[in-house]
N, C-alpha and C positions, 0 to 999 in steps of 0.2 A: 504493500500500500504506500509506503514511504517513497519507494522508487517511482511508482506510478504518479504519485502526487508531485514529485519533483519535476518529472517530464511535463506534466500539464502546466506546472507553474512557469516553466520556460516558455511554453506555447502562449500562455496568458500574457506574459510580459512582452513577447515578440509581437503578438497580434495587437495588443494594447498600443504599443509604440507606433505600429504601422497605421492603425485607424486614426489615432490622434494626429499623426503627421498629415495624413490625407485630408482630414477635415480642416486643417489649418491652410491647406493649399487650394481649397475649393470655395467659390462664392456660392454659399448655400441658398441665398435668395435667388440668384440667377438660375441655379439648377432647379429650384422649385418652379420658377417661371417656365422653364422648358417642359417640366412635367405637366403643368396646367395647360399649356398651349399645344404641346406635342411637337414643338419646333425646336431644333437644335440651335443654340446660340454659339457665338464664337468661343465663349468660355466653356461651353459644353464640350467642344472639340478638344480643348486643352485638358479637360477632365479625362476624356477618353485616352489621350496620349499618356497622361500621368498613370492611369491604371494599367495600361498596356506595358509600360516600362517597369512598374513595381511588381507585377505578377511574376515576371522573370527574375528580377533582381533579388527578390526575397524568396524565390522558389515556392510560391504559393500554389495550392491546388486550384483555387478560384479566387477572384477578387471582383466584386460586383456591387452595384447599388440597385435596390429593388424596393417595392412595396407590395402589400397584399390587397387584392380586390376579390372578395368572395372566396371561391375555391381556386383562384388563379394567382400565380406569382407574376408580377408585372415588372419588366426590366426598365431601369432608368439608365444605367450605364454599366456595362460589363466588360472586363478586360479580356483581350484576346492575346494569348501567349505567342511568342515567336514561332514555336513549333506549329501552332494552329495556323498562323499566317502563312507559314511556309507551305502548308497543305492547301492553301487557297481559301481558307475560311475568312469571313469578314466579321467586323464588329456587329454585335447584336443590335438590332434597331431599337430606337427609343420607344417605350411603351409596348414592346413585344411581350406576349404572355406565354406562360408555360403551365401545363396542368400535371407536370410530373412530380409534384410534391404531395406527400400524404397529408391528410387533414391535420394530424398531430404536429407535423413539422410547420404547417402554415400557422397554427396557433402559437407556436414558439416565436415565429417571426412577427406576428401581430402584437404579441405581448412585448417584444423587444422594442418595437417602434414607440410604444407609449412611455417607455422608461427614460430616465435622464442619465443613464450610465450604460457602459458596455455590457452586453449579455454574452455568456459563453454557454455552448451546449454542443452535444454530439448530434450529427445530422446523418440520416440514412436516406438518400434519395436515389433516383435511377442512375445517378452518376457515381455512386459509391459512398463509402463511409468517410466522413470528414468531421474535423473539430472546427466549429464555426464561432467566430466572434462578430457581433453585430453592434454597431454604434448608431443611434438614431440621428437622422438628418433633421435639424431644427432651424427654422428661419429666424431672422432677427425679431420677429413678432411672436416667437415661441410656438410656431406651428410645426408639429411632428408629422412629416410627410413621407418618410421612407427610412431606409437603412443603408449604411455602407458596410459591407460584409467581407470578411477574409476567411478562407477555408484552408485548412492544412489536412492532407490525407493522413489518416491514422491507422490504416491497415498494418503498416510497418510498426507503429507504436504498440498496437495490441500484440503483435507477434513478439516484439522485444520484451514486453512485460510478461507475457505467458512463458517465454523461454527462461526469463530471469526467475520467475516463480518455480518453474520446473527444476531448474538447476539447484535452487536453494532447498527444495523439498528432498531431492535425491541426496544432496550433501548432508542435510539434517538427519535423514533416515540412516544414512551410512554411518555418520558419527554416533548417532544414538545407539545403533546396534553394536558398534565397536565398544563404546563406553559401557553399554549394558552388559556385555560379556565380561569385560574387565571387572565391573562392579560385582557381578554374580560370583566370580571366582574369589574375589577378595572377601565378600560377605560370607561365603561358605567357610573360608578358612578362619576368619576373625570374628564373625558375628553369628551367623545362623547355625553353624556346626556346634559351637560352644553353647549357644542358647538352647538348642535341641537337647543336648546332654543335661543342661540345667533344668529344662522342662521335665525331662524324665524323672530326675531326682525329686522335683517339686511334686509331681503327680504321685509318686510313691509315698511321699510324706503326707499328702492330702488324703490318700486312701487310709493310711494309718490313723489319721486324726478323726475320721468319720466314726470310728468305733468308740462310742461313748463310755464303754467300760474299760477302755484302754488306759493303762497307767501312763500319766504324762511323762514319766521317766523313759518310757519306750519310744516317745516321739523324737527320734533322732533323725536329723536331716543328713542323708548320705551325700557328701560333697563330691561332685565329679571332678576329675582332674582337668583343670583348665589353666593353661599357661599362655594366655594371649597378651598379657601385660597391657590390658586396656580396661575400659569400663565394664566389659563382660566379666572379667576375672574379679574386679572389685565387687560387682553385683553378686557373684557367687559367694564371695567371702561374707558379704553383708547378709545374705539370706541364711548362711550357716550360723552366723552370730545371732540373727533374729530368731531362728528356731530354738537356740539355747535360751534366749530371753523369754520366749513364749512359754516354755515349760515352767519357768519360775513365776511368771506374772500374768498368766492367762485369766485367773479369776479377778485380779485387780483391774485388768484391762476391760473385761466385760462390765464390771461394776462402774468403772469410770465412763464408759461409753453411754450407759444408761443415764448416768448423772448429767453428762454433757448434753444429751438429747433433750432431757427434761428442761434444763436451763435455757437451751436455745429456743425451745418452743415458748417458754414463758417470756423470754426477752422479745421474741417476735410479736407475741400478743400485746405486750406492753407498748412496744414501738408503734404498732398499728393503732392502738387505742389513743396514744398520745398525739399522733399526727392526723387523725381523722375524726371529724365530728360525728358523734354517735347517731344523732337524729337525721342529719341531712347527707351524711357520707361525703361531704366536701372537706377541704382542709380545715384543721383546727387553728386556734390562736397560736399554738406552738409551731404548727406548720407554717403559718404566715410569718412569724418572727424569724424562722430559719430561712424562708424564701427571701425576706427583706434583707437579711445579712448577706446572702449570696448575691442578691441584686446590687447591694451597696458595693460589694467587692468587684463585681463586673463593671459597674459604673466607674469605679476608681481606676481600674485597669483599661478603661476605654473599650471594653468588649461589647458594651451596650451603650448606645448614644440616644436611643429613642424608646421611651416606654411611658405608660400612663397608669394612673390608679383611679379606679371607680369605687366610690364609697356608697354603699346602698343600705338604707335604714328602713325597716318595715314600719308602716303606719298602722295604728289601731290595734297593735298586738295586746296591749294591756286591756283594752275594751273587750277583745275576744276572750282573753283569759278570765276576766271578771264576769262576763255575761254567759259564756258557754263552757267554761272549764278549760283546764290546761291541755286536755286531750285535743280539743278543737284548736287551741293555740298552737300545739305541735303540728297539727295538720296545716294550719295557716303558714307556719314557718317553712315546712317541707315543700308545700306547693309553690310558695314564692321563690324558694331556692331553685326548684325545678325550672321555673321560667328563666331565672338568671343564668343557670347552667346551659339551657337550650340556646339562648341568644348569644351568650359569650362562650360558645362551645370550644373555641380554640385557646381559651385563656384559663389560668388556674383561679379557682374561686375558693374563698376562705370564709368561715363563720368565726368572727372575732368577738362576738358578744351574743346576748340572747336574741337581739333583733337586728344585728349589724353584720353585713357581709362586705368583703373587699374582693375586687377583681383586679389582677395585675394584667394590663393590656400591653402585649408585645406583638411584633411582626404584623401579620395580616389584620388581626383585631385592632392593633394600634392604628394602622393606616385607615381602617374603616370605623374608627371609634365613634365619630359623631353620628354616623348612620345607626350604629349598634345601640347607642344610648337613646336615640330617637325611637328606634324600634322597641326598646324596652319600655320607654315611657308610654308608647301607644298601647302595647300589650297590657301593661298594668292598668292603664286608663280603662281599657275594655273590660277587664275582669272586675275592677272596682265598681263599674257602673252597670254590670250585668245583674239585673234584679232576679234572674232565674236561678242564680247561684245561691248556695247557703252563705250566711254571713262570713263564715270562716274560710270560704272559697273565693271571696271577693277581695283579691289581693291588691294591696296598695303599697307603694314604696316611694321614697325620696332618693334621688340619685345625684351625686356630685362627682365631677371628674376633674382631674388635673393632669397636665402633661409635664414631664421632666424638663427642667431648664438646665443648661450647661453650668456645672459647678454646684448644683443643688444636691442635697442629700435625699435619700429615699424617704426619710421621716418628714422632711419639709414638703415633699410632694403629697404624702399622706395627709398632712395637716391642711394643705390647700384643698384637697379633695373633700376632707371632712367639713371644712368651712363652706364649700360650694354646696354640699349636701344639706347642711343646716339652713343655708339661705333658701334652697329649693323647698325644704320642709316648711319653713315659715311662709313662703309664698303660697304653697298649697293650702295651708291653714286659712290664710286670708281669702283665697278664692272660694273655699267652702263656705265661709261666712257670707 
């Protein structure tokens, strides 16, 4: 792939230079006038001479100027090589048409006309395979009316790349087989042979250990004779020593394993309880504090330069608890949290108080933060004003958001978000009155 890409890069540079040079030598407005009128101007004749000379000088497959009309390719000015002129061929007439291009090729040319840069693609026409570069012809009034195209035959390129790949595959396979054989011989002598002997001794030791009535003193590991002076010999000695230790400490090891397992399970449960809110299953206050410390470190190290904090406070929770009981209050908290998690689905959510939640906005949620906050406000407005719901299902919250400013601490962002939430809460109370 690298070799192929390097060849195409050379072609790209060559064709790019040729087309840029040609367009600097052509009066594009005069050529456009010839296309419109169908009459060759004096400058058109010079364009023809320029293309005829360059197609031979740069050994191009074809050099031509065209535009697409329906399913036809229309000639503006095409080069005639010296070899073709020697055979008696004449320059192609202005506005001569050709139907020898497949529909897919015509689409490529049409797309290239509309661009403001040179297009490169492979072309398969009735004249053979070619690598084509097309630069749009644009008048001084920005009218795209055609292309100046240069083709290089790529049959030889494909053959060169294929041969290069074939040679490399054969060489790689040959070297792989050679090194594989050397490796097998070395492994048998220094690794696999000694390991097989070690495996046989280990298997015999394992068979002895399966007998529960066996006296531990009889659990003797028969060390094979290994003199490789490498890690395999060291492994054999280590296993022999281990078998001796196992006889003395097997009961203590079993007891210790059980103790460790119990302690690990207890630690895992405690960690899970500490970092997850039991009611809503989002992050706890401890989890938020840990996340804030990590965020503070990332900000200090410039790993994060953009983030926001959304402070969310539940309205009416005390009323729900007092009027309908704490079970309904828990339903109110969990339902509101579910909406928050659904809307801010790509951000971590934490419950930091009985009726307070924090969302740390990063990446996509940060970029879309205003839309997400607006979406949350609309959703909570709908639930609060839906009289078909039970009172503890008519969720209402006040949201405040703050973005990080350069040089600011995470706690400062949190305080600004909290202040914004408080102001929003006061505003909501006034609106209700």
